[in-house]
N, C-alpha and C positions, 0 to 999 in steps of 0.2 A: 727445276729450269735454272736457277743460280746457280748450284753448282756444277751444271752441265756445262754452261757459258766459261765457269771458272778451268775447268777442266781444258776445253778450248782453248781458253786465253794461253794456258799455261803451255800447251803444244805450240801454239801460236810463238811465244815468246822463247821457245827453243830453237824453234825454227829460225826465226829471227837472231838469235845470240850465235848459231851455227854459221848463219849467211851473213853477219853484218858484225859480229864480235860485242853485241850491244845486247843488255837484258833489260829489260821492264820489269823487273822484280826486283825493285830496290828495297 
């Protein structure tokens, strides 16, 4: 389950990066 959440968070981070120009993957 942790792996699935990691993948989902990665996709969310990409979406936020596109929309706001901010990446949560520091």
